All heavy atoms as an XYZ file, in Angstrom:
954
protein
N      -2.375    110.959    -22.263
C      -2.805    110.841    -23.629
C      -1.571    110.815    -24.528
O      -0.693    111.668    -24.439
C      -3.701    112.029    -23.958
C      -4.274    111.979    -25.351
O      -3.680    111.428    -26.270
N      -5.428    112.572    -25.489
N      -1.509    109.831    -25.418
C      -0.335    109.663    -26.275
C      -0.145    110.836    -27.227
O       0.982    111.267    -27.463
C      -0.445    108.353    -27.060
C       0.773    108.021    -27.928
C       2.020    107.897    -27.072
C       0.533    106.756    -28.711
N      -1.228    111.397    -27.757
C      -1.086    112.539    -28.671
C      -0.465    113.733    -27.970
O       0.382    114.425    -28.541
C      -2.442    112.919    -29.266
C      -2.901    111.898    -30.283
O      -2.085    111.250    -30.932
N      -4.198    111.739    -30.403
N      -0.879    113.999    -26.731
C      -0.264    115.077    -25.956
C       1.218    114.802    -25.746
O       2.050    115.690    -25.821
C      -0.958    115.251    -24.605
C      -2.382    115.762    -24.742
O      -2.697    116.345    -25.801
O      -3.175    115.559    -23.802
N       1.527    113.533    -25.465
C       2.919    113.132    -25.271
C       3.743    113.405    -26.525
O       4.828    113.974    -26.471
C       2.978    111.645    -24.899
C       4.367    111.092    -24.748
C       5.060    111.268    -23.569
C       4.977    110.395    -25.777
C       6.338    110.758    -23.414
C       6.250    109.880    -25.640
C       6.941    110.060    -24.440
N       3.217    113.011    -27.686
C       3.960    113.150    -28.931
C       4.054    114.599    -29.398
O       4.959    114.944    -30.169
C       3.326    112.293    -30.027
C       3.429    110.789    -29.789
C       2.644    110.042    -30.855
C       4.873    110.333    -29.764
N       3.152    115.463    -28.967
C       3.193    116.866    -29.356
C       4.354    117.615    -28.710
O       4.754    118.666    -29.178
C       1.870    117.560    -29.025
C       0.785    117.162    -29.991
O       1.057    116.792    -31.128
N      -0.452    117.237    -29.534
N       4.896    117.072    -27.649
C       6.026    117.678    -26.968
C       7.315    117.248    -27.672
O       7.562    116.066    -27.867
C       6.019    117.233    -25.497
C       7.141    117.845    -24.706
O       8.306    117.799    -25.098
N       6.787    118.393    -23.570
N       8.145    118.207    -28.062
C       9.380    117.919    -28.807
C      10.304    116.988    -28.040
O      10.881    116.058    -28.594
C      10.090    119.232    -29.123
C      11.339    119.050    -29.909
C      11.960    120.377    -30.239
N      13.239    120.145    -30.894
C      14.092    121.071    -31.156
N      13.824    122.319    -30.840
N      15.221    120.787    -31.739
N      10.438    117.213    -26.754
C      11.294    116.382    -25.915
C      10.812    114.930    -25.936
O      11.605    114.002    -26.041
C      11.300    116.926    -24.484
C      12.015    116.061    -23.485
C      13.408    116.028    -23.460
C      11.315    115.293    -22.568
C      14.077    115.242    -22.552
C      11.979    114.502    -21.648
C      13.355    114.481    -21.645
O      14.019    113.700    -20.742
N       9.519    114.734    -25.890
C       8.971    113.388    -25.880
C       9.158    112.693    -27.226
O       9.323    111.472    -27.273
C       7.494    113.414    -25.493
C       7.316    113.838    -24.053
O       8.225    113.726    -23.249
N       6.151    114.351    -23.728
N       9.145    113.435    -28.313
C       9.423    112.828    -29.619
C      10.853    112.312    -29.664
O      11.138    111.283    -30.268
C       9.160    113.816    -30.744
C       7.674    113.963    -31.042
C       7.469    114.903    -32.172
N       7.896    116.227    -31.690
C       7.534    117.371    -32.209
N       6.775    117.401    -33.257
N       7.939    118.501    -31.707
N      11.762    113.019    -29.014
C      13.155    112.567    -28.924
C      13.214    111.266    -28.134
O      13.945    110.337    -28.503
C      14.049    113.655    -28.287
C      14.143    114.858    -29.227
C      15.435    113.111    -27.965
C      14.759    116.087    -28.617
N      12.447    111.165    -27.057
C      12.386    109.933    -26.277
C      11.897    108.784    -27.156
O      12.448    107.681    -27.131
C      11.471    110.100    -25.048
C      12.111    111.055    -24.037
C      11.176    108.756    -24.386
C      11.206    111.444    -22.899
N      10.876    109.031    -27.944
C      10.328    107.999    -28.823
C      11.387    107.536    -29.829
O      11.515    106.336    -30.081
C       9.090    108.520    -29.553
C       8.322    107.510    -30.388
C       7.834    106.360    -29.521
C       7.143    108.180    -31.062
N      12.177    108.451    -30.357
C      13.255    108.073    -31.276
C      14.295    107.216    -30.565
O      14.815    106.258    -31.132
C      13.916    109.318    -31.874
C      13.063    110.116    -32.856
C      13.764    111.419    -33.228
C      12.757    109.284    -34.096
N      14.591    107.550    -29.318
C      15.548    106.755    -28.549
C      15.010    105.352    -28.305
O      15.752    104.372    -28.383
C      15.865    107.443    -27.221
N      13.717    105.237    -28.035
C      13.117    103.923    -27.803
C      13.197    103.079    -29.067
O      13.469    101.885    -29.010
C      11.664    104.080    -27.318
C      11.650    104.647    -25.900
C      10.929    102.737    -27.351
C      10.283    105.054    -25.410
N      13.001    103.687    -30.221
C      13.099    102.948    -31.479
C      14.474    102.315    -31.639
O      14.621    101.252    -32.225
C      12.804    103.871    -32.654
C      11.358    104.143    -32.829
C      11.103    104.948    -34.073
N       9.668    105.180    -34.211
C       9.139    106.196    -34.816
N       9.909    107.110    -35.366
N       7.842    106.335    -34.900
N      15.497    102.988    -31.132
C      16.860    102.462    -31.222
C      16.983    101.155    -30.448
O      17.692    100.247    -30.854
C      17.843    103.496    -30.677
C      19.265    103.024    -30.650
C      20.162    104.048    -29.990
C      21.541    103.448    -29.827
N      22.198    103.852    -28.629
N      16.291    101.037    -29.342
C      16.416     99.865    -28.493
C      15.530     98.700    -28.949
O      15.874     97.554    -28.739
C      16.063    100.210    -27.043
C      17.114    101.011    -26.356
C      17.073    102.384    -26.364
C      18.150    100.382    -25.695
C      18.045    103.134    -25.729
C      19.128    101.113    -25.066
C      19.076    102.488    -25.071
N      14.401     98.985    -29.532
C      13.431     97.987    -29.998
C      12.704     97.240    -28.882
O      11.738     96.551    -29.148
C      14.061     96.962    -30.935
C      14.574     97.580    -32.197
O      13.948     98.479    -32.742
N      15.716     97.119    -32.662
N      13.198     97.337    -27.666
C      12.543     96.680    -26.535
C      12.471     97.655    -25.373
O      13.425     98.363    -25.089
C      13.307     95.427    -26.103
C      13.297     94.329    -27.139
C      14.050     93.126    -26.643
C      14.091     92.061    -27.724
N      14.915     90.932    -27.324
N      11.336     97.637    -24.705
C      11.115     98.526    -23.572
C      10.961     97.666    -22.325
O      10.155     96.737    -22.308
C       9.844     99.372    -23.767
C       9.923    100.196    -25.051
C       9.596    100.269    -22.552
C       8.613    100.849    -25.453
N      11.713     97.981    -21.292
C      11.593     97.272    -20.019
C      10.651     98.042    -19.108
O      10.846     99.237    -18.883
C      12.955     97.140    -19.345
C      12.944     96.489    -17.965
C      12.450     95.050    -18.049
C      14.323     96.550    -17.338
N       9.639     97.345    -18.597
C       8.701     97.957    -17.675
C       8.719     97.160    -16.368
O       8.298     96.010    -16.342
C       7.267     97.989    -18.247
C       6.318     98.644    -17.264
C       7.233     98.704    -19.581
N       9.223     97.754    -15.284
C       9.159     97.078    -13.986
C       7.702     96.975    -13.529
O       6.953     97.948    -13.614
C       9.955     98.001    -13.056
C      10.770     98.871    -13.967
C       9.965     99.015    -15.208
N       7.317     95.803    -13.063
C       5.934     95.569    -12.648
C       5.901     95.048    -11.218
O       6.562     94.060    -10.897
C       5.273     94.530    -13.568
C       5.160     94.900    -15.037
C       4.702     93.700    -15.849
C       4.202     96.061    -15.198
N       5.122     95.726    -10.379
C       4.923     95.256     -9.008
C       3.450     95.021     -8.688
O       3.092     94.713     -7.565
C       5.549     96.208     -7.998
C       4.926     97.600     -8.017
O       3.921     97.817     -8.723
O       5.446     98.476     -7.305
N       2.602     95.177     -9.699
C       1.170     94.956     -9.502
C       0.413     96.180     -9.018
O      -0.810     96.149     -8.914
N       1.119     97.262     -8.740
C       0.463     98.471     -8.249
C      -0.281     99.164     -9.384
O      -0.029     98.912    -10.565
C       1.489     99.437     -7.644
O       2.324     99.949     -8.663
N      -1.173    100.056     -9.015
C      -1.905    100.845    -10.001
C      -0.943    101.624    -10.887
O      -1.131    101.706    -12.098
C      -2.872    101.811     -9.281
O      -3.748    101.053     -8.458
C      -3.675    102.626    -10.267
N       0.096    102.184    -10.285
C       1.057    102.970    -11.060
C       1.846    102.114    -12.038
O       2.129    102.555    -13.159
C       2.012    103.723    -10.139
C       1.352    104.926     -9.509
O       0.404    105.478    -10.049
N       1.844    105.325     -8.353
N       2.217    100.896    -11.646
C       2.971    100.068    -12.583
C       2.089     99.620    -13.751
O       2.553     99.545    -14.888
C       3.620     98.865    -11.889
O       2.692     97.863    -11.571
N       0.819     99.360    -13.495
C      -0.105     98.996    -14.576
C      -0.340    100.201    -15.488
O      -0.393    100.073    -16.711
C      -1.431     98.447    -14.018
C      -1.177     97.177    -13.187
C      -2.429     98.171    -15.129
C      -0.465     96.064    -13.919
N      -0.434    101.388    -14.905
C      -0.581    102.606    -15.699
C       0.649    102.801    -16.590
O       0.542    103.126    -17.772
C      -0.768    103.814    -14.787
C      -1.084    105.092    -15.548
C      -1.291    106.298    -14.640
N      -2.137    105.983    -13.503
C      -1.912    106.397    -12.254
N      -0.883    107.175    -11.985
N      -2.726    106.076    -11.279
N       1.827    102.566    -16.016
C       3.064    102.666    -16.794
C       3.120    101.638    -17.909
O       3.585    101.919    -19.020
N       2.622    100.442    -17.630
C       2.587     99.398    -18.641
C       1.665     99.781    -19.795
O       2.025     99.626    -20.974
C       2.134     98.073    -18.020
C       2.023     96.890    -18.970
C       3.384     96.531    -19.553
C       1.414     95.699    -18.242
N       0.506    100.319    -19.471
C      -0.432    100.746    -20.520
C       0.190    101.850    -21.373
O       0.035    101.856    -22.600
C      -1.746    101.222    -19.898
C      -2.574    100.088    -19.328
C      -3.836    100.610    -18.665
C      -4.666     99.478    -18.086
N      -5.865     99.970    -17.387
N       0.886    102.764    -20.736
C       1.556    103.834    -21.471
C       2.655    103.247    -22.356
O       2.822    103.644    -23.509
C       2.124    104.869    -20.498
C       2.710    106.058    -21.176
C       1.907    106.934    -21.890
C       4.063    106.307    -21.099
C       2.454    108.044    -22.527
C       4.617    107.408    -21.728
C       3.807    108.279    -22.443
N       3.382    102.266    -21.819
C       4.441    101.622    -22.601
C       3.863    100.908    -23.818
O       4.464    100.921    -24.896
C       5.208    100.635    -21.725
N       2.689    100.292    -23.668
C       2.053     99.645    -24.811
C       1.747    100.667    -25.909
O       1.949    100.399    -27.091
C       0.766     98.922    -24.401
C       0.990     97.583    -23.755
C       0.315     97.241    -22.601
C       1.855     96.651    -24.303
C       0.494     96.010    -21.998
C       2.054     95.410    -23.710
C       1.372     95.092    -22.559
N       1.269    101.849    -25.520
C       0.960    102.859    -26.538
C       2.234    103.358    -27.221
O       2.242    103.581    -28.431
C       0.151    104.009    -25.940
O       0.881    104.692    -24.964
N       3.315    103.499    -26.469
C       4.595    103.911    -27.066
C       5.120    102.796    -27.970
O       5.601    103.052    -29.071
C       5.628    104.253    -25.970
C       5.230    105.531    -25.248
C       7.018    104.396    -26.574
C       6.098    105.861    -24.060
N       5.011    101.557    -27.520
C       5.513    100.427    -28.300
C       4.772    100.302    -29.627
O       5.379     99.974    -30.655
C       5.385     99.139    -27.490
N       3.484    100.565    -29.604
C       2.711    100.522    -30.857
C       3.227    101.560    -31.843
O       3.353    101.290    -33.035
C       1.226    100.782    -30.570
C       0.427     99.543    -30.421
C      -1.034     99.887    -30.402
C      -1.794     98.698    -30.918
N      -3.215     98.844    -30.811
N       3.520    102.758    -31.344
C       4.003    103.844    -32.204
C       5.424    103.582    -32.716
O       5.757    103.973    -33.819
C       3.982    105.173    -31.442
C       2.612    105.643    -31.071
C       1.818    106.083    -32.283
O       2.348    106.683    -33.200
N       0.536    105.768    -32.294
N       6.241    102.931    -31.890
C       7.653    102.770    -32.236
C       7.983    101.402    -32.824
O       9.107    101.182    -33.270
C       8.518    103.001    -30.988
O       8.278    101.983    -30.037
N       7.025    100.481    -32.791
C       7.292     99.129    -33.279
C       8.141     98.319    -32.319
O       8.786     97.346    -32.712
N       8.145     98.702    -31.065
C       8.934     98.007    -30.048
C       8.136     96.898    -29.386
O       6.914     96.856    -29.478
C       9.379     98.997    -28.965
O      10.137    100.040    -29.514
N       8.846     96.030    -28.705
C       8.196     95.035    -27.863
C       8.472     95.409    -26.408
O       9.287     96.282    -26.122
C       8.720     93.636    -28.164
O      10.105     93.556    -27.907
N       7.774     94.741    -25.499
C       7.887     95.077    -24.078
C       8.300     93.852    -23.279
O       7.801     92.747    -23.508
C       6.554     95.626    -23.536
C       6.249     96.962    -24.206
C       6.578     95.764    -22.015
C       4.944     97.577    -23.794
N       9.205     94.087    -22.343
C       9.561     93.069    -21.363
C       9.095     93.588    -20.011
O       9.490     94.670    -19.584
C      11.071     92.793    -21.335
C      11.500     92.233    -22.689
C      11.417     91.838    -20.198
C      12.978     91.994    -22.814
N       8.220     92.835    -19.369
C       7.750     93.182    -18.035
C       8.577     92.435    -17.008
O       8.698     91.210    -17.072
N       9.186     93.156    -16.097
C      10.060     92.550    -15.087
C       9.454     92.710    -13.698
O       9.186     93.823    -13.259
C      11.452     93.196    -15.121
C      12.454     92.733    -14.064
C      12.771     91.244    -14.221
C      13.720     93.563    -14.132
N       9.243     91.590    -13.049
C       8.797     91.599    -11.660
C       9.946     91.043    -10.821
O      10.501     89.986    -11.146
C       7.545     90.735    -11.479
C       7.109     90.665    -10.036
O       7.487     89.748     -9.314
N       6.330     91.624     -9.615
N      10.321     91.768     -9.781
C      11.419     91.334     -8.915
C      10.865     90.986     -7.546
O      10.280     91.837     -6.868
C      12.508     92.423     -8.794
C      13.652     91.927     -7.929
C      13.018     92.847    -10.167
N      11.043     89.724     -7.167
C      10.634     89.274     -5.838
C      11.716     89.659     -4.840
O      12.878     89.288     -5.022
C      10.500     87.745     -5.811
C       9.257     87.145     -6.398
C       9.432     85.643     -6.569
C       8.090     87.415     -5.497
N      11.363     90.399     -3.803
C      12.385     90.744     -2.808
C      12.758     89.519     -1.969
O      11.896     88.752     -1.562
C      11.701     91.813     -1.954
C      10.240     91.606     -2.158
C      10.061     90.972     -3.504
N      14.047     89.338     -1.778
C      14.506     88.251     -0.911
C      15.195     88.863      0.300
O      16.098     89.682      0.160
C      15.484     87.316     -1.646
O      16.511     88.099     -2.259
C      14.789     86.502     -2.706
N      14.746     88.488      1.483
C      15.345     89.053      2.693
C      16.795     88.607      2.856
O      17.157     87.504      2.468
C      14.471     88.526      3.825
C      13.610     87.481      3.243
C      13.689     87.560      1.765
N      17.596     89.488      3.429
C      19.020     89.199      3.598
C      19.276     88.411      4.884
O      20.003     87.434      4.881
C      19.832     90.512      3.636
C      19.646     91.283      2.339
C      21.303     90.227      3.863
C      20.265     92.660      2.355
N      18.664     88.823      5.974
C      19.032     88.275      7.269
C      18.001     87.332      7.884
O      18.269     86.723      8.899
C      19.299     89.419      8.268
C      20.407     90.311      7.824
C      20.165     91.610      7.414
C      21.716     89.854      7.786
C      21.191     92.440      6.999
C      22.747     90.669      7.362
C      22.490     91.965      6.973
N      16.845     87.232      7.310
C      15.817     86.387      7.913
C      15.454     85.241      6.982
O      15.570     85.336      5.763
C      14.536     87.197      8.205
O      14.035     87.716      6.981
C      14.801     88.317      9.177
N      15.015     84.164      7.576
C      14.571     83.009      6.805
C      13.081     83.183      6.523
O      12.301     83.496      7.416
C      14.827     81.729      7.594
C      14.627     80.492      6.786
C      15.081     79.272      7.538
C      14.926     78.055      6.631
N      15.396     76.863      7.282
N      12.699     82.980      5.284
C      11.307     83.149      4.881
C      10.645     81.783      4.800
O      11.228     80.834      4.274
C      11.237     83.846      3.506
O      11.990     85.055      3.581
C       9.818     84.148      3.123
N       9.431     81.698      5.304
C       8.726     80.419      5.296
C       8.368     80.016      3.866
O       8.133     80.875      3.008
C       7.464     80.500      6.150
O       6.439     81.148      5.445
N       8.307     78.725      3.602
C       7.934     78.243      2.265
C       6.550     78.735      1.830
O       6.326     78.963      0.639
C       7.949     76.723      2.414
C       8.839     76.448      3.572
C       8.692     77.635      4.482
N       5.640     78.927      2.761
C       4.296     79.410      2.436
C       4.375     80.834      1.888
O       3.738     81.164      0.882
C       3.359     79.332      3.663
C       3.129     77.875      4.044
C       2.044     80.040      3.395
C       2.423     77.686      5.368
N       5.160     81.683      2.535
C       5.316     83.067      2.091
C       5.987     83.105      0.720
O       5.572     83.863     -0.168
C       6.111     83.898      3.124
C       6.463     85.264      2.580
C       5.334     84.014      4.420
N       7.000     82.276      0.526
C       7.688     82.216     -0.764
C       6.715     81.792     -1.858
O       6.671     82.387     -2.938
C       8.898     81.257     -0.703
C       9.984     81.844      0.205
C       9.448     80.977     -2.100
C      11.111     80.902      0.519
N       5.903     80.761     -1.582
C       4.927     80.276     -2.555
C       3.917     81.371     -2.906
O       3.610     81.580     -4.083
C       4.205     79.036     -2.007
C       3.116     78.547     -2.906
N       3.375     77.875     -4.077
C       1.766     78.650     -2.811
C       2.231     77.591     -4.674
N       1.239     78.039     -3.923
N       3.408     82.076     -1.893
C       2.439     83.148     -2.149
C       3.065     84.290     -2.950
O       2.417     84.876     -3.822
C       1.853     83.666     -0.836
C       0.854     82.707     -0.210
C       0.215     83.291      1.025
C      -0.812     82.318      1.574
N      -1.537     82.839      2.715
N       4.321     84.601     -2.676
C       5.014     85.663     -3.408
C       5.189     85.287     -4.875
O       4.959     86.102     -5.773
C       6.386     85.945     -2.790
O       6.240     86.470     -1.495
N       5.582     84.028     -5.118
C       5.742     83.569     -6.504
C       4.400     83.557     -7.225
O       4.313     83.912     -8.404
C       6.367     82.177     -6.526
C       7.831     82.174     -6.176
C       8.406     80.781     -6.225
C       9.879     80.793     -5.859
N      10.468     79.443     -5.858
N       3.364     83.166     -6.512
C       2.018     83.140     -7.086
C       1.592     84.562     -7.474
O       1.037     84.784     -8.556
C       1.037     82.532     -6.084
C      -0.311     82.220     -6.631
C      -1.174     81.489     -5.599
O      -0.917     81.524     -4.396
N      -2.210     80.834     -6.084
N       1.848     85.529     -6.595
C       1.514     86.928     -6.884
C       2.295     87.426     -8.097
O       1.746     88.113     -8.967
C       1.799     87.799     -5.643
C       1.534     89.263     -5.847
C       0.065     89.550     -6.052
C      -0.176     91.046     -6.155
N      -1.501     91.371     -6.614
N       3.575     87.084     -8.194
C       4.382     87.490     -9.343
C       3.818     86.910    -10.637
O       3.736     87.601    -11.661
C       5.835     87.039     -9.172
O       6.464     87.795     -8.176
N       3.423     85.656    -10.606
C       2.828     85.030    -11.787
C       1.529     85.716    -12.184
O       1.242     85.883    -13.374
C       2.599     83.534    -11.550
C       3.890     82.747    -11.567
O       4.806     83.058    -12.313
N       3.971     81.723    -10.735
N       0.731     86.123    -11.186
C      -0.519     86.851    -11.465
C      -0.240     88.206    -12.124
O      -0.949     88.615    -13.043
C      -1.319     87.049    -10.178
C      -1.921     85.779     -9.630
C      -2.521     85.949     -8.234
O      -2.584     87.100     -7.739
O      -2.907     84.936     -7.644
N       0.788     88.894    -11.642
C       1.157     90.196    -12.205
C       1.557     90.038    -13.675
O       1.108     90.794    -14.540
C       2.298     90.841    -11.381
C       1.775     91.260    -10.004
C       2.924     92.026    -12.127
C       2.862     91.611     -9.012
N       2.383     89.045    -13.963
C       2.822     88.808    -15.340
C       1.640     88.379    -16.206
O       1.496     88.824    -17.354
C       3.965     87.767    -15.383
C       5.205     88.298    -14.654
C       4.289     87.363    -16.823
C       5.811     89.563    -15.211
N       0.756     87.545    -15.674
C      -0.430     87.108    -16.428
C      -1.336     88.284    -16.780
O      -1.871     88.359    -17.895
C      -1.223     86.069    -15.632
O      -0.489     84.887    -15.506
N      -1.520     89.194    -15.830
C      -2.332     90.390    -16.086
C      -1.711     91.222    -17.209
O      -2.407     91.711    -18.089
C      -2.452     91.222    -14.814
C      -3.290     92.471    -14.977
C      -3.323     93.329    -13.710
O      -2.530     93.159    -12.790
N      -4.248     94.275    -13.674
N      -0.391     91.344    -17.190
C       0.300     92.106    -18.237
C       0.160     91.405    -19.594
O      -0.006     92.068    -20.623
C       1.772     92.280    -17.871
N       0.212     90.086    -19.602
C       0.049     89.334    -20.856
C      -1.345     89.543    -21.439
O      -1.503     89.668    -22.657
C       0.321     87.854    -20.623
C       1.785     87.549    -20.403
C       2.057     86.130    -19.943
O       1.122     85.438    -19.484
O       3.225     85.711    -20.035
N      -2.359     89.605    -20.575
C      -3.722     89.868    -21.056
C      -3.823     91.250    -21.694
O      -4.442     91.409    -22.750
C      -4.727     89.750    -19.909
C      -5.049     88.347    -19.413
C      -5.940     88.399    -18.174
C      -5.720     87.539    -20.521
N      -3.225     92.242    -21.050
C      -3.217     93.591    -21.624
C      -2.487     93.601    -22.965
O      -2.894     94.287    -23.896
C      -2.561     94.577    -20.662
C      -3.347     94.941    -19.405
C      -2.482     95.756    -18.451
C      -4.605     95.716    -19.772
N      -1.424     92.830    -23.060
C      -0.650     92.753    -24.290
C      -1.492     92.207    -25.435
O      -1.439     92.716    -26.560
C       0.571     91.856    -24.068
O       1.205     91.568    -25.286
N      -2.258     91.187    -25.162
C      -3.105     90.595    -26.205
C      -4.136     91.600    -26.711
O      -4.449     91.623    -27.899
C      -3.791     89.348    -25.674
C      -2.828     88.191    -25.500
C      -3.493     86.970    -24.913
C      -2.452     85.888    -24.696
N      -2.972     84.729    -24.003
N      -4.632     92.453    -25.825
C      -5.601     93.466    -26.227
C      -4.974     94.534    -27.119
O      -5.638     95.096    -27.975
C      -6.217     94.141    -24.998
C      -7.142     93.246    -24.209
C      -7.683     93.976    -22.991
C      -8.559     93.074    -22.147
N      -9.030     93.741    -20.927
N      -3.695     94.827    -26.898
C      -3.039     95.895    -27.651
C      -2.330     95.387    -28.903
O      -2.020     96.179    -29.785
C      -2.001     96.631    -26.775
O      -0.985     95.704    -26.380
C      -2.648     97.261    -25.563
N      -2.040     94.099    -28.948
C      -1.319     93.548    -30.089
C       0.180     93.794    -30.049
O       0.874     93.598    -31.036
N       0.699     94.201    -28.898
C       2.127     94.448    -28.749
C       2.775     93.194    -28.165
O       2.250     92.588    -27.232
C       2.385     95.660    -27.814
C       3.864     95.815    -27.517
C       1.838     96.930    -28.444
N       3.913     92.806    -28.717
C       4.633     91.636    -28.238
C       5.124     91.892    -26.816
O       5.758     92.906    -26.541
C       5.810     91.332    -29.163
C       6.622     90.078    -28.849
C       5.725     88.835    -28.954
C       7.794     89.961    -29.803
N       4.833     90.965    -25.918
C       5.190     91.107    -24.496
C       5.799     89.816    -24.001
O       5.334     88.723    -24.337
C       3.934     91.419    -23.670
C       4.180     91.420    -22.181
C       4.629     92.566    -21.554
C       3.977     90.287    -21.426
C       4.870     92.579    -20.176
C       4.206     90.281    -20.063
C       4.655     91.432    -19.437
N       6.834     89.939    -23.194
C       7.351     88.783    -22.472
C       7.578     89.185    -21.023
O       8.013     90.299    -20.735
C       8.638     88.251    -23.112
O       9.625     89.242    -23.148
N       7.231     88.288    -20.130
C       7.360     88.555    -18.704
C       8.526     87.805    -18.101
O       8.800     86.665    -18.473
N       9.206     88.461    -17.170
C      10.355     87.876    -16.487
C      10.174     88.094    -14.998
O       9.785     89.179    -14.558
C      11.681     88.532    -16.950
C      12.865     87.972    -16.186
C      11.868     88.370    -18.450
N      10.476     87.055    -14.217
C      10.442     87.168    -12.761
C      11.847     86.876    -12.247
O      12.432     85.846    -12.572
C       9.427     86.180    -12.137
C       8.023     86.479    -12.648
C       9.490     86.253    -10.614
C       6.982     85.447    -12.237
N      12.392     87.799    -11.464
C      13.700     87.644    -10.823
C      13.540     87.765     -9.318
O      12.541     88.296     -8.839
C      14.675     88.723    -11.299
C      15.358     88.370    -12.600
O      15.333     87.230    -13.027
N      15.960     89.357    -13.229
N      14.536     87.324     -8.595
C      14.581     87.537     -7.150
C      15.843     88.326     -6.831
O      16.855     88.197     -7.521
C      14.606     86.207     -6.373
O      15.733     85.442     -6.793
C      13.342     85.414     -6.600
N      15.757     89.156     -5.807
C      16.907     89.977     -5.458
C      16.721     90.617     -4.088
O      15.597     90.818     -3.634
C      17.096     91.078     -6.499
O      18.162     91.925     -6.135
N      17.838     90.963     -3.480
C      17.795     91.734     -2.240
C      17.755     93.228     -2.536
O      17.408     94.015     -1.671
C      19.029     91.434     -1.362
O      20.211     91.676     -2.121
C      19.018     89.988     -0.893
N      18.109     93.611     -3.763
C      18.103     95.021     -4.156
C      17.312     95.151     -5.460
O      17.850     94.956     -6.555
C      19.526     95.531     -4.327
C      19.576     97.029     -4.558
O      18.727     97.600     -5.229
N      20.591     97.669     -4.005
N      16.051     95.488     -5.336
C      15.149     95.516     -6.490
C      15.594     96.543     -7.527
O      15.661     96.255     -8.720
C      13.704     95.774     -6.033
C      13.226     94.587     -5.198
C      12.783     95.994     -7.217
C      11.902     94.797     -4.501
N      15.894     97.765     -7.094
C      16.292     98.821     -8.024
C      17.523     98.454     -8.817
O      17.576     98.632    -10.041
N      18.537     97.944     -8.150
C      19.771     97.559     -8.833
C      19.502     96.427     -9.827
O      20.042     96.412    -10.933
C      20.830     97.117     -7.822
C      22.156     96.766     -8.500
C      23.232     96.344     -7.527
N      23.475     97.406     -6.565
C      23.806     97.188     -5.292
N      23.917     95.962     -4.830
N      24.016     98.192     -4.474
N      18.640     95.497     -9.448
C      18.300     94.375    -10.329
C      17.642     94.870    -11.611
O      17.956     94.403    -12.711
C      17.374     93.388     -9.601
O      18.068     92.888     -8.454
C      16.968     92.235    -10.485
N      16.739     95.827    -11.487
C      16.049     96.379    -12.659
C      17.039     97.067    -13.589
O      17.056     96.825    -14.799
C      14.932     97.343    -12.225
C      13.814     96.571    -11.505
C      14.376     98.116    -13.419
C      12.815     97.450    -10.787
N      17.886     97.909    -13.039
C      18.863     98.643    -13.852
C      19.843     97.675    -14.514
O      20.144     97.791    -15.708
C      19.605     99.703    -13.013
C      20.768    100.302    -13.779
C      18.633    100.787    -12.569
N      20.346     96.702    -13.760
C      21.279     95.722    -14.327
C      20.630     94.916    -15.442
O      21.250     94.630    -16.466
C      21.817     94.783    -13.250
C      22.803     95.468    -12.323
O      23.336     96.533    -12.631
N      23.037     94.866    -11.172
N      19.372     94.531    -15.246
C      18.653     93.770    -16.265
C      18.544     94.592    -17.549
O      18.766     94.079    -18.647
C      17.268     93.371    -15.758
C      16.531     92.430    -16.657
C      16.690     91.061    -16.525
C      15.673     92.894    -17.649
C      16.024     90.172    -17.358
C      15.002     92.035    -18.482
C      15.175     90.665    -18.339
N      18.219     95.869    -17.414
C      18.108     96.748    -18.582
C      19.455     96.875    -19.295
O      19.530     96.757    -20.525
C      17.594     98.124    -18.168
N      20.509     97.084    -18.541
C      21.832     97.252    -19.138
C      22.330     95.962    -19.784
O      22.852     95.983    -20.902
C      22.831     97.730    -18.083
C      22.589     99.146    -17.643
C      23.471     99.561    -16.480
O      24.034     98.727    -15.774
N      23.580    100.866    -16.273
N      22.155     94.848    -19.100
C      22.654     93.569    -19.607
C      21.918     93.096    -20.851
O      22.441     92.294    -21.619
C      22.582     92.489    -18.521
C      23.528     92.767    -17.375
O      24.500     93.494    -17.515
N      23.227     92.193    -16.224
N      20.698     93.561    -21.033
C      19.890     93.130    -22.180
C      19.681     94.243    -23.206
O      18.856     94.094    -24.109
C      18.546     92.594    -21.681
C      18.720     91.324    -20.889
O      18.957     90.274    -21.446
N      18.638     91.427    -19.562
N      20.406     95.349    -23.064
C      20.323     96.486    -23.982
C      18.874     96.935    -24.188
O      18.379     97.035    -25.302
C      20.972     96.141    -25.327
C      21.236     97.363    -26.170
O      21.463     98.448    -25.636
N      21.154     97.223    -27.472
N      18.211     97.225    -23.075
C      16.807     97.606    -23.095
C      16.634     99.077    -22.731
O      17.407     99.624    -21.960
C      16.017     96.768    -22.092
C      16.089     95.256    -22.275
C      15.438     94.554    -21.093
C      15.432     94.843    -23.568
N      15.593     99.661    -23.280
C      15.184    100.999    -22.876
C      14.345    100.837    -21.612
O      13.352    100.117    -21.608
C      14.368    101.666    -23.973
S      13.831    103.312    -23.535
N      14.762    101.458    -20.525
C      14.080    101.316    -19.242
C      13.022    102.393    -19.093
O      13.319    103.576    -19.143
C      15.088    101.409    -18.099
C      14.560    101.364    -16.682
C      13.809    100.066    -16.427
C      15.701    101.502    -15.690
N      11.778    101.961    -18.916
C      10.662    102.896    -18.702
C      10.119    102.683    -17.301
O       9.683    101.592    -16.972
C       9.571    102.658    -19.735
C       8.319    103.530    -19.610
C       8.690    104.986    -19.847
C       7.270    103.089    -20.566
N      10.209    103.724    -16.468
C       9.701    103.587    -15.106
C       8.625    104.583    -14.852
O       8.593    105.627    -15.358
C      10.805    103.794    -14.090
C      11.788    102.667    -14.110
C      12.810    102.796    -12.981
O      13.025    103.831    -12.440
N      13.429    101.693    -12.666
């Protein structure tokens, strides 16, 4: 609940920090937890006047060759994840943009994306 969140002094400090960034990065993998995090980010963004960037990172194997069918299905799933987030965005009225990247190291990609784009990272 956002009101419970804002009643905590520490969390109000977090909200002030988010206002400094104006954009919140939310990693999205399509899981229940990532969608829950996205919904929470929308409520914070509404309070802070921030926008949200949803980042989905497609894992790319290092040592094995991936079939074109698997690659196509993975890209299709990533597009579905971003589309679902865009629908939620329209319901909340918060500006959202989706980004899909590929990487062998998902965590590092997320952190680098946040740093390179001066984003507040919400996980």
